[in-house]
C-alpha positions in Angstrom: 0.0 0.0 0.0 2.8 2.4 0.9 4.6 1.7 -2.4 1.3 2.4 -4.3 0.8 5.7 -2.5 4.3 6.7 -3.8 4.3 5.2 -7.3 0.8 6.2 -8.4 1.3 10.0 -8.0 4.6 9.7 -9.7 3.1 7.9 -12.7 0.2 10.4 -12.9 2.5 13.4 -12.6 4.7 12.1 -15.4 1.7 11.4 -17.6 0.4 14.9 -17.1 3.8 16.4 -17.8 4.4 14.4 -20.9 7.5 15.0 -23.1 10.8 13.9 -21.8 9.5 13.6 -18.3 7.2 10.8 -19.3 9.3 9.1 -22.0 12.4 9.3 -19.8 10.6 7.7 -16.9 9.3 4.9 -19.1 12.8 4.4 -20.5 14.3 4.3 -17.0 11.7 1.8 -15.8 12.1 -0.4 -18.9 15.9 -0.5 -18.3 15.2 -1.6 -14.7 12.8 -4.3 -15.8 15.4 -5.5 -18.3 18.1 -5.6 -15.6 15.7 -7.7 -13.4 15.1 -10.0 -16.3 18.8 -10.4 -16.8 19.3 -11.4 -13.2 16.6 -14.0 -13.5 18.5 -15.4 -16.5 21.8 -15.3 -14.6 20.3 -17.4 -11.8 19.0 -20.0 -14.2 21.6 -20.0 -17.0 24.8 -19.0 -15.3 26.9 -16.5 -17.3 24.0 -14.8 -19.0 25.5 -11.3 -18.3 22.5 -9.6 -16.5 23.0 -6.2 -18.0 22.9 -7.3 -21.6 19.2 -7.0 -22.0 19.2 -3.5 -20.6 22.1 -2.4 -22.8 20.5 -3.9 -25.9 17.3 -1.9 -25.1 19.0 1.5 -24.5 19.3 2.7 -28.1 15.7 2.0 -28.9 14.5 3.8 -25.8 16.6 6.8 -26.6 15.1 7.0 -30.0 11.7 6.7 -28.4 12.5 9.6 -26.1 13.4 11.7 -29.2 10.1 10.7 -30.9 11.8 8.8 -33.6 9.7 5.7 -33.4 10.6 4.2 -36.7 14.3 4.2 -35.6 13.2 3.0 -32.2 11.5 0.0 -33.7 14.6 -0.8 -35.8 16.8 -0.3 -32.8 14.7 -2.8 -30.8 15.0 -5.4 -33.5 18.7 -4.8 -33.8 19.2 -5.1 -30.1 17.4 -8.4 -30.0 19.5 -9.6 -32.8 22.7 -8.4 -31.2 22.2 -10.4 -28.0 21.7 -13.6 -30.1 25.2 -13.2 -31.5 27.3 -12.0 -28.6 29.6 -14.5 -27.0 29.7 -15.5 -23.4 26.2 -16.9 -22.9 24.8 -20.3 -23.7 22.2 -20.9 -26.5 19.1 -20.9 -24.3 20.2 -17.8 -22.4 20.7 -15.9 -25.7 17.2 -16.9 -26.9 15.7 -15.8 -23.6 17.6 -12.5 -23.7 16.4 -11.7 -27.2 12.8 -12.5 -26.2 13.2 -10.3 -23.2 14.5 -7.4 -25.2 11.5 -7.6 -27.5 8.9 -8.3 -24.8 10.1 -5.4 -22.6 11.0 -3.0 -25.3 7.8 -3.1 -27.3 5.5 -2.1 -24.5 7.9 0.7 -23.4 8.0 2.1 -26.9 4.2 1.7 -27.1 3.7 3.8 -24.0 6.2 6.5 -25.3 4.3 6.6 -28.6 0.9 6.7 -26.9 1.7 9.7 -24.8 3.2 11.5 -27.8 -0.1 11.3 -29.7 -1.1 15.0 -30.3 -3.9 16.2 -28.0 -5.2 12.7 -27.1 -2.0 11.2 -25.7 -2.5 12.4 -22.1 -6.1 11.1 -21.9 -5.1 7.8 -23.4 -2.3 7.2 -20.9 -4.3 8.2 -17.9 -7.2 6.1 -19.0 -4.9 3.1 -19.4 -3.5 3.7 -15.9 -7.0 3.8 -14.4 -8.1 0.7 -16.3 -5.0 -1.4 -15.3 -5.1 -0.3 -11.7 -8.8 -1.1 -11.3 -8.4 -4.4 -13.0 -5.5 -5.4 -10.8 -7.1 -4.2 -7.6 -10.5 -5.7 -8.1 -9.1 -9.0 -9.4 -7.3 -9.3 -6.0 -10.4 -8.2 -4.1 -12.8 -10.5 -5.9 -10.4 -13.4 -5.5 -10.2 -12.7 -1.8 -13.9 -12.1 -1.1 -15.6 -14.5 -3.5 -12.9 -17.1 -3.9 -14.1 -20.1 -5.9 -12.3 -22.2 -8.4 -8.6 -21.5 -9.1 -7.7 -20.2 -12.5 -4.3 -21.8 -13.1 -3.2 -23.4 -9.9 0.0 -24.8 -11.3 1.1 -21.3 -12.3 -0.4 -19.0 -9.6 -2.5 -20.7 -6.9 -3.9 -17.4 -5.6 -5.6 -16.4 -8.9 -9.3 -17.4 -9.3 -11.9 -17.2 -12.0 -13.8 -14.8 -9.9 -10.8 -12.6 -9.8 -10.4 -12.7 -13.5 -14.0 -11.8 -14.2 -14.2 -9.2 -11.4 -11.0 -7.5 -12.5 -12.0 -7.5 -16.2 -15.4 -5.9 -15.3 -13.9 -3.3 -13.0 -11.1 -2.4 -15.4 -13.5 -2.0 -18.2 -15.7 0.3 -16.2 -12.8 2.4 -15.0 -11.4 2.7 -18.5 -14.7 3.8 -19.9 -15.1 6.4 -17.1 -11.6 7.7 -17.6 -12.0 8.0 -21.3 -15.3 9.8 -20.9 -13.7 12.3 -18.5 -10.8 12.8 -20.9 -13.2 13.5 -23.7 -11.9 10.7 -25.9 -15.0 8.7 -26.9 -14.0 8.0 -30.5 -16.0 4.8 -30.7 -19.7 4.1 -30.1 -20.4 3.0 -26.4 -20.6 -0.7 -27.3 -17.3 -0.5 -29.2 -15.6 1.3 -26.3 -16.9 -1.2 -23.8 -15.5 -4.0 -25.9 -12.1 -2.4 -26.2 -12.0 -1.6 -22.5 -13.0 -5.1 -21.6 -10.3 -6.6 -23.9 -7.6 -4.3 -22.4 -8.6 -5.2 -18.8 -8.6 -8.9 -19.7 -5.2 -8.6 -21.4 -3.8 -6.7 -18.4 -4.7 -9.6 -16.1 -3.3 -12.2 -18.4 -0.1 -10.1 -18.5 0.1 -10.7 -14.7 -0.5 -14.4 -15.2 2.2 -14.6 -17.9 4.7 -13.0 -15.5 3.7 -15.5 -12.8 4.5 -18.3 -15.3 7.9 -16.7 -16.0 8.8 -16.6 -12.3 7.6 -20.2 -12.0 10.0 -21.2 -14.8 12.9 -19.4 -13.2 12.0 -20.7 -9.7 11.6 -17.4 -8.0 8.9 -15.8 -5.9 9.6 -12.2 -6.9 11.3 -10.7 -9.9 13.3 -8.4 -7.7 13.3 -6.5 -4.4 13.2 -2.9 -5.5 9.8 -2.3 -3.9 9.7 -3.6 -0.3 7.0 -6.2 0.2 5.9 -5.9 -3.5 8.7 -7.5 -5.5 10.3 -5.9 -8.4 9.4 -3.8 -11.4 8.3 -6.8 -13.4 5.9 -7.8 -10.6 4.3 -4.4 -10.5 4.2 -3.5 -14.2 3.4 -6.7 -16.0 -0.3 -5.8 -16.5 0.4 -2.3 -17.7 3.0 -3.7 -20.3 0.5 -6.1 -21.7 -2.5 -3.8 -21.9 -0.4 -0.9 -23.2 0.9 -2.9 -26.1 -2.6 -4.0 -27.1 -3.9 -0.5 -26.7 -1.4 1.0 -29.1 -2.0 -1.8 -31.6 -5.7 -1.0 -31.5 -5.0 2.7 -31.8 -2.8 2.1 -34.9 -5.5 0.0 -36.4 -8.1 2.7 -35.7 -5.8 5.4 -37.2 -4.3 6.8 -34.0 
């Protein structure tokens, strides 16, 4: 709870400020997530060189901060290709590193791009924050209060079907409300509801995917940066998944 009281105002303040404040914060967090991922690899695969994923991400994130998103996408692909060829890590570790660069870099660039959308970017980002925070919070609450059948006990025993459904509904409602307040109802109400529901559902599956990743690497938390709440990967998995889908939908819709 204490960490949330600190992190949420920082995130909102950066989203309101936009520009280099937001894109720089996204870049810094993405580098931290990549470093956490590198340490997970080192624990499982030995000499995986934990800073390599972060270093491979850096050029793409800098291009994103400059608003050069074509170069950023090229830099991301180049970084993933680079870690496949560098010596000093075994084959499986290289593949994991390349996958990590892509899976962490793409959502970071997506968020940088979303905030840079003229006029609408601030509303989009704040609405996404509201949706993800509501989905995560109410998934936990519904799981605790209602309980019921477990969703995927082999991956995350604490997650339930009630939590998935409750979180999806709450996230969709929060996203709709935030978009309405931001004045961004580009779609009919039924279309907006469908998009918000899909984003909330994706956010919760992002959390489940990160649980599966931790299960694979045999760890409880991705890191210890946030006392009592694990690492950056633990806190931002849902936002990464939903943000990537949101930008994909915006691009399909024409921005």
